[in-house]
N, C-alpha and C positions, 0 to 999 in steps of 0.2 A: 578345687572346688571356687581358686582364686581364678584360674584358668575362664572357667562359666562364668563369674559373675562380670568380669572383663568383658567378655562378649557381648554379654546381655548391655551391658554399658555403651559398649561400642554400637551397638543395633541402636538402642534408644538415641544415642547422639544422631546418628545420622539421619534416623528417621524423618520423611520433613524437609531436608536440606538436597535440591538440586545440585549436581557434580558438573555438569557440563552444559553449555550453552550449543547447538547445531542449528544452522542455518541451512538450507538448502533450497533450491530455484535455479533461475537460467538469468544468463545476464545477457542486458539490453542496452546498446547506444549504437549510435550513428556509425559507421564507416568501420562495424566491429569486424576483423576478421574471424574465421572459423574453429582457430582453434586461440587461446592467448592466455594471460596472465591477469590478475584482479590483486591491484595493494592495497593494503589495506593500514591503518594504522589510528590512531587518537585523535579526537578533533584539537585543534591546536598545535600539531606536530606535520612536521613535513614528510612527505611518503619517501620510504625506505625500499631500495631494489630489489633488496635481499628481500623484504616481505611481503609472498604472494602466494594467492592461490590461483591453481591451474583451471581451466574451463574448456569442454571437448570439442566435438564437431558440434552437437544440438546445444551447445552453449550452455550447459547444465553446470553447477559447481555445489560446492558441499565444504563448507569452514564450519569450526569444533573449535572451542576454546573456553577453558575450563573456569567455571563462577568463580573459584578464588581468585585466578588472575584477572577476571574482569574485577573484582571488588580491590584491587593493588592499582588498579589503573589511575592515573591522573586525570582521567576524563572521564564521564559517564557515558561517552559517545564514541562507537567506531564511526571511522570514515575508509569509504569501498570507491575508487577507480582505476580505471585501467589507462591511464597517465599520470605519471608522478609529478608532473609541473602544475596541476591541480590545488588551488588551497584549500587549505581544509575549514576553515574559518569563512570564507568568504559565500554568502548565501548562493549566490548566481555559478558558482562552482558546477562542472560537471561530474557531480560525485554522489553517492546517498549515502544518508546520517541512521544509522542505526540505532537507537537508546537501549544500550545495552545492561545498563545498571537498573534503569526503570524496570526492562524486563525481569530483571532474575528478582528483585524484589518483590516482583507483583502477586498479591494474595492468590493469583489464578494458578501458579503455576511453583506454586508452595511445594505441593503431594507430589509433583515431578521426579523422579530419581533423575531423568535426563528432559532438559528443555529442546527441544524440536518444531522449528517454525521452521514454515514452509515461506517464503518471498525470493522474490524477483531482484536484482539489484539494474533498476532502471538509471543509468547514470547521469541520462539528459534531462532528469526529471524538471531542475532547477534553472536548466540552459537551452531552453528549448526557442525558437526562433520561427517566425513566419509572418504572412501576408496579413495586415490587421484587415477586420471585416467585423460589422455589426448585425443586429436581427433589425435596428430601422431601415440600414440601409436596402434591406431586402422586405422592407414593410412586412414585417411581423412583431414588430414591438407588443401586438396585442398577449402575445403566449410567453413576454418574459414577466416573470415572478414567480413566486411559492405555490406550491400542490401537495396532493399525498398522495402515496399508491400503495394500495393495500394489496399485496398479494397471499400466495396460499402460506409460505414461510417467514415472512416479512414484511414490516410497515415500513417505508420512505416517505422521510419529509425532502423533499426535490427543491432545487433552487433553480431557475434557467434566466440566464444571465444575459444582458445585450451585448456587453464586448464577448465578440470570438463564440458567439452562442456557446456559451458554456454551459454543460450541466453539472450539478454536482446533486448527490445523494447522500442522505443521512439517515444509516440502517437502523430500526429501534433496539436488536438483538446481534451481536459479532455474528459473524459467517463462523464456519467451523476450524478456519486458518484465522478468526480473530479479526479478520477486516470488520472495520466502522463504516466507512465512507465509501463512495462512488466518484468517480470523476470522468467526466467525456465529452461529448456535444450535442445537440441535439438539430435540428429541422421541422421542416413544415414542408409537404407536398402542396401545393392548393391545386392541383388538377386531380389527386387522386384522394385529397384532402385527407392523408397523415401526418401525425403529427411522433416527429422519433425520436426517442433518443438513443442514443450511440454512449455505450461505458467501455472505456478505455483502460481504467484499473480500478480496482478497488485498494483501499491502502487502511492502514491503523494507525494514523500519525502520532499516539500518544507513545509508539512502541518503533517507528519509522520503519515499517513493514507495507511494502506493496507486490502486486499482485497483476500482473499485464491480463488483459483477456479483451474479447470483441464481443462485447453481447449488444444487442438491437432489441429496441422493445417498441412498438408500434402502436398507436392508439387513433381508430377512427374519430373525426371530430363530427358529429352530430350537429352542434351548435357552436357558432365562433363570436355571435354577438351575446352581449348580456351573460349570464352564467353560463359556463361551457357546458358541454356534453360530450361525453367521450367511450368509447366505446373498443372493448379489447379481453380476448382471451387472458392475458395475462393477471390482471386483477382488475381493481377500480381507481382509477384515475378521477381527481378534487383540484380545481384550482381554486385554492382559497384567496 
């Protein structure tokens, strides 16, 4: 009888508590070899060459850590890099920071036995460099501004920027991989009168998750003066 009571207590006490956090995806960085190591540490602590996970020829990785261990860490953030000389607290370092404590404490994961999240490690996310350009240089400033895009599966609030012609999309609901925002660039083809959005990544900034992708949304511009009118099979685009 005591044994049965003990087992019941064990089941009740463990219900609703996840045991492991598992991250899986691909590694992305400049000059990355076919195979290699991803070093990890907590934010504020230097990388240890002995603490790493491997990635294979397809650049795939898998990382697992016990949630009990996460709650004992001195930092709520894990930092990943392929270069152990990167500074974990420098916002411009070539690293990715994943907010593991935020993840394991989130109510949306509380009933999962194990938390498995698909995220890429985009290690050049904070240290990208390039040639400066903007929409005004190309006389496309009329497209800079805020938009809404209604599609069959989601609703986006979009910002087309002037500097570097940045695209930022904010999703009204999470994707199946818990992503909430999109980043990329935009362009307008004057001859074909097509406005294009190029989505390079989807992100969840609350958790530090990123997925690389190459999605393209094209819209025929029916009217560019006054209230803009767009046509596309993707959905309904409106400029605010």
